[in-house]
C-alpha positions in Angstrom: 44.3 105.0 85.9 46.9 104.0 83.4 49.5 103.5 86.1 47.1 101.6 88.4 46.4 99.2 85.5 50.1 98.5 85.3 50.9 98.5 89.0 47.8 98.1 91.2 48.0 99.2 94.8 45.7 99.4 97.9 44.2 97.0 100.4 43.0 94.5 97.8 46.5 94.1 96.5 48.0 93.9 100.0 45.4 91.2 100.9 46.4 89.2 97.9 50.1 89.4 98.8 49.3 88.2 102.3 47.1 85.3 101.0 50.0 84.2 98.7 52.4 84.1 101.6 49.9 82.3 103.9 49.2 79.7 101.1 52.9 79.1 100.6 53.5 78.5 104.3 50.4 76.3 104.6 51.3 74.2 101.6 54.9 73.7 102.8 53.6 72.2 106.0 50.5 70.3 104.9 49.7 67.4 102.6 46.5 69.1 101.4 47.5 72.2 99.3 45.2 75.2 99.3 45.1 78.0 96.8 45.7 81.7 97.9 42.0 82.5 97.4 41.3 80.4 100.5 43.3 82.8 102.6 41.8 86.1 101.3 40.5 88.2 104.2 38.1 90.0 101.8 36.3 87.6 99.5 35.5 89.0 96.1 31.7 89.4 95.6 29.9 86.5 93.8 28.7 87.4 90.3 25.0 88.0 90.1 22.9 85.2 88.6 21.4 86.0 85.2 18.0 84.9 84.0 19.7 82.4 81.6 21.6 80.9 84.6 18.3 80.5 86.5 16.5 78.9 83.6 19.4 76.5 83.0 19.4 75.5 86.7 15.7 74.9 86.7 16.0 72.7 83.5 18.8 70.8 85.2 16.7 70.1 88.3 13.7 69.2 86.2 15.8 66.6 84.3 16.8 65.0 87.6 13.2 64.6 88.7 12.2 63.1 85.4 14.7 60.3 85.8 13.2 59.1 89.2 
């Protein structure tokens, strides 16, 4: 585990390297640059929404409707 924390390996790492190369090639031939995360084959999972996040979102939406 200590060595992996210094030098990670595996498919996730290989996917990141490929995404960096794809981003480099795309950005050299395009006027609209894109970050390597747009080229990842395996997207990282979205973090789960917490209760505090849900409450904040509801308050935000409620504020929008009060201003109508």
